[in-house]
LUMLOLUM-954362 format. One record per residue (C-alpha): residue number from 1; x, y, z. Coordinates in steps of 0.02 Angstrom, whole numbers. Example, Ala and Ser with C-alpha at 12.3 -4.5 7.8 and 13.67 -1.06 7.14 Angstrom:
! residues 2
SITE   pos        X        Y        Z
SITE     1      615     -225      390
SITE     2      684      -53      357
! end
This chain:
! residues 361
SITE   pos        X        Y        Z
SITE     1        0        0        0
SITE     2      145      115      -38
SITE     3       45      246     -132
SITE     4      -85      270        5
SITE     5       46      266      142
SITE     6      153      398       55
SITE     7        6      516       32
SITE     8      -51      487      211
SITE     9      125      526      271
SITE    10      134      694      185
SITE    11      -39      741      246
SITE    12        7      695      424
SITE    13      166      799      406
SITE    14       62      948      350
SITE    15      -67      930      488
SITE    16       69      921      620
SITE    17      167     1070      556
SITE    18      127     1226      660
SITE    19      235     1333      545
SITE    20      101     1335      410
SITE    21      -12     1484      447
SITE    22     -195     1460      409
SITE    23     -186     1275      360
SITE    24     -324     1226      480
SITE    25     -411     1396      487
SITE    26     -554     1456      376
SITE    27     -490     1531      213
SITE    28     -470     1719      209
SITE    29     -548     1828       73
SITE    30     -431     1914      -49
SITE    31     -378     2092       -9
SITE    32     -451     2161     -171
SITE    33     -640     2149     -168
SITE    34     -665     2100     -351
SITE    35     -513     1986     -365
SITE    36     -609     1822     -359
SITE    37     -775     1763     -427
SITE    38     -852     1609     -348
SITE    39     -954     1512     -475
SITE    40    -1029     1341     -509
SITE    41     -975     1248     -665
SITE    42    -1081     1102     -721
SITE    43     -984      949     -774
SITE    44    -1068      842     -906
SITE    45     -921      725     -876
SITE    46     -972      709     -693
SITE    47    -1156      672     -722
SITE    48    -1216      507     -652
SITE    49    -1062      472     -547
SITE    50    -1098      326     -431
SITE    51    -1037      419     -276
SITE    52    -1182      537     -295
SITE    53    -1074      693     -291
SITE    54    -1151      845     -375
SITE    55    -1093      876     -554
SITE    56    -1109     1063     -517
SITE    57     -939     1103     -446
SITE    58     -876     1255     -351
SITE    59     -743     1352     -444
SITE    60     -648     1508     -394
SITE    61     -590     1622     -535
SITE    62     -454     1750     -503
SITE    63     -474     1902     -616
SITE    64     -325     2020     -631
SITE    65     -335     2204     -586
SITE    66     -368     2268     -762
SITE    67     -506     2141     -801
SITE    68     -652     2251     -747
SITE    69     -575     2409     -822
SITE    70     -515     2359     -995
SITE    71     -663     2274    -1077
SITE    72     -571     2242    -1240
SITE    73     -427     2146    -1164
SITE    74     -410     1957    -1162
SITE    75     -302     1852    -1048
SITE    76     -213     1685    -1039
SITE    77     -282     1561     -913
SITE    78     -195     1454     -783
SITE    79     -288     1306     -708
SITE    80     -221     1260     -535
SITE    81     -272     1096     -454
SITE    82     -275     1079     -265
SITE    83     -213      935     -159
SITE    84     -300      796      -64
SITE    85     -407      836       87
SITE    86     -451     1015       44
SITE    87     -544     1109      -91
SITE    88     -501     1258     -200
SITE    89     -470     1361      -43
SITE    90     -301     1272      -31
SITE    91     -236     1412     -142
SITE    92     -364     1539      -84
SITE    93     -315     1566       97
SITE    94     -244     1404      168
SITE    95      -76     1347       97
SITE    96      -69     1501      -13
SITE    97     -163     1662      -47
SITE    98     -149     1656     -234
SITE    99     -259     1807     -273
SITE   100     -154     1921     -161
SITE   101        7     1842     -227
SITE   102      -46     1872     -406
SITE   103      -94     2053     -368
SITE   104       75     2082     -284
SITE   105      166     2005     -431
SITE   106       71     2113     -554
SITE   107      105     2270     -452
SITE   108      290     2226     -443
SITE   109      299     2192     -629
SITE   110      357     2012     -602
SITE   111      210     1937     -697
SITE   112       90     1991     -834
SITE   113      -95     1985     -796
SITE   114     -179     1815     -809
SITE   115     -341     1731     -759
SITE   116     -317     1589     -635
SITE   117     -450     1455     -615
SITE   118     -462     1351     -456
SITE   119     -585     1204     -469
SITE   120     -644     1108     -316
SITE   121     -618      920     -327
SITE   122     -670      872     -150
SITE   123     -773      711     -146
SITE   124     -851      593      -19
SITE   125     -677      520        7
SITE   126     -596      694       13
SITE   127     -519      694     -161
SITE   128     -555      641     -340
SITE   129     -375      602     -390
SITE   130     -423      697     -550
SITE   131     -450      529     -635
SITE   132     -585      463     -752
SITE   133     -696      343     -656
SITE   134     -877      291     -666
SITE   135     -879      299     -476
SITE   136     -808      474     -449
SITE   137     -853      544     -619
SITE   138     -737      581     -765
SITE   139     -627      712     -684
SITE   140     -493      717     -818
SITE   141     -628      759     -945
SITE   142     -709      885     -828
SITE   143     -548      986     -811
SITE   144     -485      972     -990
SITE   145     -654      988    -1078
SITE   146     -801     1049     -973
SITE   147     -709     1175     -866
SITE   148     -601     1245    -1006
SITE   149     -753     1265    -1120
SITE   150     -851     1355     -984
SITE   151     -711     1476     -941
SITE   152     -679     1515    -1125
SITE   153     -864     1549    -1155
SITE   154     -894     1655     -999
SITE   155     -733     1754     -979
SITE   156     -621     1855    -1094
SITE   157     -490     1723    -1122
SITE   158     -363     1692    -1258
SITE   159     -433     1525    -1308
SITE   160     -282     1438    -1382
SITE   161     -177     1301    -1303
SITE   162      -26     1417    -1307
SITE   163     -118     1530    -1185
SITE   164     -171     1393    -1063
SITE   165      -68     1325     -920
SITE   166     -102     1183     -800
SITE   167      -24     1160     -629
SITE   168      -56     1085     -459
SITE   169       11     1034     -290
SITE   170       17      858     -215
SITE   171     -139      768     -280
SITE   172     -156      919     -394
SITE   173       20      892     -460
SITE   174      -27      712     -497
SITE   175     -185      772     -583
SITE   176      -94      904     -684
SITE   177       30      773     -744
SITE   178      -97      640     -793
SITE   179     -215      765     -874
SITE   180      -70      856     -956
SITE   181        3      697    -1030
SITE   182     -162      657    -1112
SITE   183     -212      832    -1168
SITE   184      -65      923    -1246
SITE   185     -191      991    -1371
SITE   186     -273     1091    -1231
SITE   187     -125     1155    -1127
SITE   188       50     1216    -1171
SITE   189      136     1232    -1001
SITE   190      138     1119     -847
SITE   191      196     1160     -671
SITE   192      205     1009     -554
SITE   193      224     1046     -369
SITE   194      266      903     -249
SITE   195      164      779     -351
SITE   196       94      631     -257
SITE   197       53      454     -311
SITE   198      188      441     -445
SITE   199      249      266     -410
SITE   200      168       96     -433
SITE   201      167      -38     -301
SITE   202      134     -224     -320
SITE   203      138     -268     -135
SITE   204       -1     -226      -12
SITE   205       -3     -262      174
SITE   206     -170     -343      220
SITE   207     -153     -278      398
SITE   208     -138      -98      341
SITE   209     -281     -123      220
SITE   210     -399     -195      352
SITE   211     -471      -27      411
SITE   212     -521       16      232
SITE   213     -596     -159      209
SITE   214     -700     -128      365
SITE   215     -790       20      284
SITE   216     -954      -50      219
SITE   217    -1068      102      204
SITE   218    -1061      282      141
SITE   219    -1095      341      318
SITE   220     -942      248      382
SITE   221     -838      321      240
SITE   222     -891      498      284
SITE   223     -857      468      468
SITE   224     -683      398      429
SITE   225     -644      559      336
SITE   226     -686      670      484
SITE   227     -536      620      588
SITE   228     -354      672      569
SITE   229     -303      498      514
SITE   230     -302      506      324
SITE   231     -255      326      283
SITE   232     -429      250      264
SITE   233     -499      396      163
SITE   234     -345      401       49
SITE   235     -363      216       12
SITE   236     -548      234      -26
SITE   237     -517      386     -136
SITE   238     -384      294     -236
SITE   239     -497      142     -255
SITE   240     -642      251     -313
SITE   241     -528      332     -443
SITE   242     -425      183     -503
SITE   243     -527       25     -469
SITE   244     -711       72     -484
SITE   245     -838      -67     -488
SITE   246    -1018      -23     -535
SITE   247    -1072     -196     -475
SITE   248    -1008     -173     -298
SITE   249    -1123      -53     -202
SITE   250    -1132       50      -97
SITE   251     -955      119     -123
SITE   252     -935       48     -299
SITE   253     -751        9     -277
SITE   254     -632     -138     -269
SITE   255     -486     -138     -148
SITE   256     -315     -215     -184
SITE   257     -346     -332      -36
SITE   258     -506     -430       -6
SITE   259     -535     -538      147
SITE   260     -351     -519      185
SITE   261     -297     -584       14
SITE   262     -211     -481     -122
SITE   263     -314     -453     -279
SITE   264     -193     -456     -427
SITE   265     -316     -381     -553
SITE   266     -351     -232     -440
SITE   267     -167     -208     -399
SITE   268     -132     -203     -586
SITE   269     -262      -66     -609
SITE   270     -182       41     -473
SITE   271       -9       15     -546
SITE   272      -72       67     -717
SITE   273     -125      235     -645
SITE   274       49      277     -578
SITE   275      131      410     -688
SITE   276      302      329     -674
SITE   277      222      181     -763
SITE   278      125      292     -885
SITE   279      255      417     -945
SITE   280      330      306    -1080
SITE   281      157      296    -1163
SITE   282      139      485    -1174
SITE   283      312      545    -1222
SITE   284      250      615    -1388
SITE   285      119      721    -1300
SITE   286      240      781    -1166
SITE   287      361      838    -1299
SITE   288      225      950    -1371
SITE   289      232     1063    -1218
SITE   290      320     1229    -1231
SITE   291      374     1212    -1050
SITE   292      363     1086     -907
SITE   293      425     1115     -729
SITE   294      445      997     -581
SITE   295      482     1058     -405
SITE   296      502      963     -242
SITE   297      560     1000      -64
SITE   298      711      903       -4
SITE   299      619      857      158
SITE   300      461      804       68
SITE   301      418      618       89
SITE   302      384      621      -99
SITE   303      558      683     -141
SITE   304      621      517     -210
SITE   305      477      487     -330
SITE   306      478      666     -395
SITE   307      664      651     -429
SITE   308      628      487     -520
SITE   309      502      579     -629
SITE   310      635      708     -671
SITE   311      759      569     -715
SITE   312      628      480     -821
SITE   313      592      640     -917
SITE   314      779      657     -948
SITE   315      790      477    -1009
SITE   316      647      501    -1133
SITE   317      707      671    -1192
SITE   318      563      773    -1120
SITE   319      629      949    -1100
SITE   320      586     1016     -928
SITE   321      646     1114     -779
SITE   322      681     1031     -612
SITE   323      708     1121     -448
SITE   324      739     1058     -272
SITE   325      718     1176     -125
SITE   326      741     1168       62
SITE   327      569     1126      128
SITE   328      439      992      159
SITE   329      275      953       73
SITE   330      179     1109      121
SITE   331      281     1235      219
SITE   332      337     1338       69
SITE   333      188     1324      -49
SITE   334      141     1506      -16
SITE   335      306     1577      -78
SITE   336      329     1447     -216
SITE   337      162     1500     -293
SITE   338      209     1684     -286
SITE   339      393     1677     -332
SITE   340      399     1527     -448
SITE   341      235     1457     -515
SITE   342      149     1619     -568
SITE   343      309     1693     -646
SITE   344      334     1529     -740
SITE   345      163     1541     -822
SITE   346      185     1726     -856
SITE   347      345     1688     -950
SITE   348      283     1536    -1045
SITE   349      104     1575    -1098
SITE   350       57     1675    -1252
SITE   351      -20     1846    -1215
SITE   352      -66     1893    -1394
SITE   353     -254     1921    -1393
SITE   354     -258     1922    -1583
SITE   355     -242     1733    -1577
SITE   356     -405     1717    -1481
SITE   357     -562     1640    -1555
SITE   358     -664     1654    -1395
SITE   359     -816     1763    -1373
SITE   360     -875     1848    -1215
SITE   361    -1049     1806    -1154
! end
């Protein structure tokens, strides 16, 4: 159960770290009153999901300072995916205050003005893994198709792939990588922050899996997610994303261990969803990107697998940037967003509005 254990470890590290201001507090509103619009975006790709989660998803949209003043101007768009256990407010007042960071960067001249879209992927098991699943809904398609189409039709965007970026942290880094590999026709720049769930595992400890096996109802699953122990919920979330089973109510999942015995077919499905096992299939798409960046803290429990991703990109000739910094999984997300991620997209995305085909509704 290496994948679930690794993600649980980084979440426990974050929860226990008192140096992260606001992590467990309610998110704070941005300093500029009109900096963020809170909207609902319907996901056709999420309709009929077996978990029963609403296909109408919360989305926060950061609009740069000039958006309400210059009605003829169009903007590139960055889609930022949050990590496991939180919603879009991860970047909107918990691990980072992206709207204020973007405003400061604009004022300092360190970035050009962009729209930033923050979708909420919180589910009954506290995270969608941004994967296509009949149980959770087709989250890859929601981000790459439904959400992009909505933003392009409702905001003054530059609707070309060269003006779209995709990034994320932890589960969001995993999501940005798996969506990005499959949709180079939609996005042109990727920024992967402390990506989780990169490696495959073929060995599962039945003892560690027993608490997840003991969950038999939705009510028990919700209750398991209310505590500070993330292990059970992480396992259920990964199963819902990677081994859905429409014939196994009420959770509609298969676990890699059943009645204490490993299930080889389920283990194979989980392994197939590990990016370190997937990259070789998507090299052509990855090479279409104008820019790809990987960053990881040297004290992050996910350091080894992120470095492996960097080495795999090198081996397959995928041009990318790789940066290690002194930090753990969450304690420097605030400054990394402001000083690294936003400037990266400002440098790499196309700002030429003449290339737009979008219309404003």
